[in-house]
N, C-alpha and C positions, 0 to 999 in steps of 0.2 A: 504494500500500500504506500501511497505517497504521504509524506509528512505534512501535517497541518499545523504544527506548533512552531518550531524554530526554522527548520530547513524546508520551507514550503515548496511543494512540487517535486522534491527529491525522493526517490524510492528509499523506504526505511523498513527494516525488518521488525522494528518495535511498534509500528503503528497497527492499531486494531480499529474495529468499528467504534469502540468506546473512547478512543484517543490513544495517546502515547502510553505504552505499557512499561517503558523504562523507568528506573528508579527516579522518583521525584517528577515524573511526567514530562521531561524535556532533556535535550542534550546539554552538555556542559561546554563552556568555552575552552579554547586551547590554553595551554600553560606556556610559560617562558621557554621551556626546552623545545617547543614545537616551532620556534622562530626559524624560518627558512625551509620548512618542510613543504613539499609540493601538494600534500593532502589537505593543507589549510585552505579554507574557502570562506569568503565573507558573505554572511547572511544577515540581513536586517541590522546593519552597522556593527556587527560583532563577528569575530573569527571563530569558526567551528571546524572540527576534523571531519572529513568525509568518510573515514574508515572506522572510527570508534565513537560512541556517544560520550565517553568520559575519558579524555586524554590523560588526565592526571593519574589514573590507575595504571596506564601503560608505563609511565615513568616512575612508578613507586619503587620498583625493585631494580632499577638500573635504566638502561636505554630502552626506548620503545622499539619493538620489533617491526613496526610499520613505518618508522621514520625514514624518509627518503634522503635527508640531508646528513645522515650519519653512516659512515662506512665501517663495517665490522673489521676490526684488526685481527687478521688471522695469523696466529703465531705458527711459523713453520717449525714443527717439533723435529728436532734432530734425533733420529733413531740411534740408539747406542749400538755400536758395531763391535762385535767380538773380534779382537785383533788376530786370534788364531784362525778363525774361519775366514777372515779377510785375506790372510796370507795364503791359505789353501786355494781360495777362489782365484787369486792373482796368479798362482803357479799353474793352474789349469788352463788359463787363457793364453799362456805362452806357447 
């Protein structure tokens, strides 16, 4: 159903025939950490997230998994190499 509260005309999974079924009956505004995210959209002179109704909950335990402005730092884990096995493999290649 389309939202009739905050994000009018946008498809919303929380809308029912009785109104918004989300906690407190409406979406919450974005938080400071959402600054620069592509999912921020302005509705009725306030900024809201198009992916989640309560952005503060996504940032509660760290970075938001839906944020487009944050790149996940992948640590390349160096596998521990057994020197004995490495020398045997090297001798086979010769």
